[in-house]
C-alpha positions as CSV (number, residue, x, y, z in Angstrom):
1,M,29.3,141.4,150.0
2,S,32.2,141.9,147.6
3,G,35.6,142.4,149.1
4,H,36.8,145.7,150.4
5,T,39.2,147.8,148.3
6,P,42.6,146.7,149.5
7,G,44.9,149.2,151.1
8,P,47.0,151.0,151.8
9,W,44.4,153.7,152.4
10,R,45.7,157.1,153.2
11,T,44.4,160.4,154.4
12,S,45.4,163.9,153.4
13,W,44.1,167.5,153.7
14,S,42.5,168.5,150.4
15,Y,42.7,171.8,148.7
16,A,38.9,171.9,149.0
17,G,39.3,172.3,152.8
18,C,38.3,168.8,153.8
19,W,39.9,165.5,154.7
20,L,40.4,163.1,151.8
21,V,40.6,159.3,152.2
22,Y,42.0,157.5,149.2
23,C,43.2,154.1,148.2
24,S,46.4,154.8,146.4
25,N,49.4,157.0,146.5
26,D,47.6,159.3,144.1
27,P,44.9,161.4,145.9
28,S,43.3,162.1,142.5
29,A,42.5,158.4,142.0
30,S,38.9,157.5,141.6
31,S,38.5,155.7,144.9
32,H,38.2,158.4,147.5
33,T,35.9,159.9,150.1
34,H,35.7,163.4,151.5
35,F,35.2,164.3,155.1
36,S,34.6,167.7,156.7
37,P,37.4,169.2,158.7
38,E,35.7,168.2,162.0
39,R,35.7,164.5,160.9
40,E,39.5,163.9,160.8
41,A,39.3,161.1,163.3
42,D,36.7,159.3,161.2
43,A,38.8,159.7,158.1
44,R,41.9,158.3,159.8
45,L,39.9,155.3,161.2
46,I,38.5,154.5,157.8
47,A,41.9,154.7,156.2
48,A,43.3,152.3,158.8
49,A,40.4,149.8,158.5
50,P,42.1,147.3,156.1
51,M,45.2,147.2,158.4
52,L,43.1,146.9,161.5
53,L,41.1,144.0,160.0
54,E,44.3,142.1,159.0
55,A,45.7,142.7,162.5
56,L,42.5,141.4,164.1
57,R,42.5,138.3,161.9
58,K,46.1,137.5,163.0
59,C,45.2,138.0,166.7
60,A,42.1,135.8,166.4
61,A,44.2,133.1,164.7
62,Q,46.7,133.2,167.5
63,L,43.9,133.0,170.1
64,E,42.4,130.0,168.4
65,I,45.6,128.0,168.9
66,I,45.9,128.6,172.6
67,S,44.8,125.6,174.6
68,G,43.2,126.1,178.0
69,M,42.0,129.6,177.4
70,V,40.6,131.5,180.4
71,H,37.2,133.2,180.2
72,D,38.7,136.6,179.1
73,E,40.6,135.0,176.2
74,R,37.5,133.1,175.0
75,M,35.5,136.3,175.2
76,A,38.2,138.2,173.3
77,L,38.2,135.6,170.6
78,I,34.3,135.7,170.4
79,E,34.5,139.5,170.1
80,A,37.2,139.4,167.5
81,R,35.3,136.9,165.4
82,A,32.1,139.1,165.6
83,A,34.1,142.2,164.6
84,I,35.6,140.4,161.6
85,A,32.2,139.1,160.5
86,A,30.8,142.6,160.8
87,A,33.6,144.1,158.8
88,T,33.5,141.4,156.0
89,G,29.7,141.0,155.8
90,E,29.8,137.4,157.0
91,T,27.0,136.1,159.2
92,K,28.0,134.1,162.2
């Protein structure tokens, strides 16, 4: 899988009456997706995805350096790695 389009992604209400998710400060840029008015939460989640992925990578990196992890910490690290792999198209 090729890399995702880097952020920042933004959302705005379009003149066409739908949510617009775009990858630039210019909503008329070519990288954009439209969502129906009822799908505002989906639009915001997609717009936040690059930031969420980076935050999860940082959290996973911090968990990896903890020695003597308890079960919950190990499980959190396993889940973080799985989510990162799913988001990036990696197989683990």
